[in-house]
C-alpha positions in Angstrom: 42.5 -5.8 -98.3 42.7 -6.3 -94.6 44.2 -3.5 -92.5 46.0 -4.6 -89.3 46.9 -1.9 -86.7 49.8 -2.8 -84.4 50.5 -1.3 -81.0 54.2 -0.8 -81.8 57.1 -1.8 -84.0 57.7 -5.1 -82.2 54.1 -6.2 -82.6 54.2 -5.1 -86.3 57.4 -7.1 -86.9 55.9 -10.2 -85.2 52.6 -10.0 -87.1 54.5 -9.6 -90.4 56.8 -12.5 -89.6 53.9 -14.7 -88.7 52.2 -13.9 -92.1 55.4 -14.8 -94.0 56.0 -18.0 -91.9 52.4 -19.2 -92.3 52.7 -18.9 -96.1 56.1 -20.6 -96.2 54.9 -23.4 -94.0 51.8 -24.0 -96.2 53.7 -23.5 -99.4 57.4 -24.3 -99.0 58.2 -23.0 -102.5 56.5 -19.7 -101.9 57.6 -16.7 -103.9 58.2 -13.7 -101.7 58.6 -10.1 -102.7 60.9 -8.5 -100.1 61.7 -4.9 -99.1 64.8 -3.3 -97.7 65.2 -0.4 -95.3 64.8 -0.2 -91.5 61.2 -1.2 -91.3 61.5 -4.9 -92.2 64.6 -5.6 -90.1 62.4 -6.6 -87.1 60.5 -9.0 -89.3 63.7 -10.4 -90.7 65.0 -11.0 -87.2 61.9 -12.9 -86.2 62.1 -15.0 -89.3 65.8 -15.7 -88.7 64.9 -16.9 -85.1 62.2 -19.2 -86.4 64.7 -20.6 -89.0 67.5 -21.1 -86.4 65.0 -22.9 -84.1 64.1 -25.3 -86.9 60.5 -24.1 -87.0 60.8 -22.6 -90.6 62.8 -23.4 -93.7 63.5 -21.2 -96.6 65.3 -23.9 -98.6 62.8 -23.9 -101.5 61.6 -20.3 -101.2 62.2 -17.9 -104.1 62.6 -14.2 -103.4 62.3 -11.1 -105.5 63.5 -7.9 -104.1 61.8 -4.7 -104.8 64.7 -2.6 -106.0 68.4 -1.9 -106.3 70.4 1.3 -106.8 71.5 1.9 -110.4 75.3 2.1 -110.6 76.1 0.3 -107.4 78.0 -3.0 -107.4 76.1 -5.7 -105.4 78.9 -5.9 -102.9 79.0 -2.2 -102.2 78.0 -1.5 -98.5 75.0 0.5 -99.5 73.6 -1.8 -102.2 70.3 -3.6 -101.5 71.9 -6.9 -102.4 74.4 -6.4 -99.6 71.6 -5.2 -97.2 69.6 -8.4 -97.9 72.7 -10.6 -97.5 73.8 -9.0 -94.3 70.3 -8.7 -92.7 68.6 -11.8 -93.9 69.9 -14.2 -96.5 73.2 -15.1 -94.8 71.3 -16.0 -91.6 68.8 -18.5 -93.1 68.9 -21.7 -95.1 67.9 -20.1 -98.4 69.6 -21.1 -101.6 71.3 -17.9 -102.9 70.4 -19.0 -106.4 66.7 -18.6 -105.4 67.2 -14.9 -104.5 66.5 -12.3 -107.2 67.6 -8.7 -106.9 67.8 -6.3 -109.9 71.3 -5.8 -111.3 72.1 -2.2 -110.7 75.3 -2.5 -112.7 73.6 -3.8 -115.9 74.9 -2.0 -119.0 71.3 -2.0 -120.2 68.9 -1.1 -117.4 65.8 -1.2 -119.6 66.7 -4.8 -120.6 67.4 -5.7 -116.9 63.9 -4.5 -116.1 62.4 -6.6 -118.8 64.5 -9.6 -117.7 63.5 -9.2 -114.1 59.8 -9.2 -115.1 60.4 -12.3 -117.1 61.9 -14.0 -114.0 58.9 -13.1 -112.0 56.6 -14.6 -114.7 58.7 -17.7 -115.0 58.2 -18.2 -111.2 54.4 -17.9 -111.7 54.3 -14.6 -110.0 54.8 -13.5 -106.4 52.7 -15.1 -103.6 53.3 -12.4 -101.0 54.7 -8.9 -101.6 55.8 -7.0 -98.6 55.8 -3.2 -99.1 56.4 -0.2 -97.1 54.4 3.0 -97.3 56.5 6.2 -96.7 55.5 9.4 -95.0 55.1 11.1 -98.3 52.9 8.2 -99.7 55.6 6.4 -101.6 54.9 2.7 -102.0 57.8 0.3 -102.4 60.3 3.0 -103.5 57.8 4.4 -106.0 57.5 8.1 -105.3 54.0 9.7 -105.6 53.3 10.5 -109.3 50.4 10.9 -111.7 50.8 7.2 -112.6 51.9 4.0 -111.0 54.1 1.8 -113.1 53.0 -1.8 -112.3 56.2 -3.3 -113.7 59.9 -3.2 -113.0 61.2 0.1 -114.1 64.1 2.5 -113.8 
């Protein structure tokens, strides 16, 4: 693992966007694991700008989002699907069929988790997973616990 220390949020966003862009340019069908929340917004804005300038295409990229709230319809204003659509997907040339976000409205959440893992497997895994680390040590919406579930879970 390589640790990169940025001077500020803008530099962090730029560095993260460059890492994503470098991967997508070298592997146009890259599989990206994407987060929500306030931290990645700067990175998303940088990637949108690259896409709008014609320097970067997401046409063949496949994405897997980290999480979704259970019980929220994907079009509800606070859903992570809506967050991604409003803050990233609707501003780039990605095929919406290549975006994957867990279905928080599934009638069988356990089955949804298994199916989500299967979709990741069928895509041959994730090339780059972007995660946040919270003040309390949570990683990618997984709160500190005595174990870390390495698969999609409730």
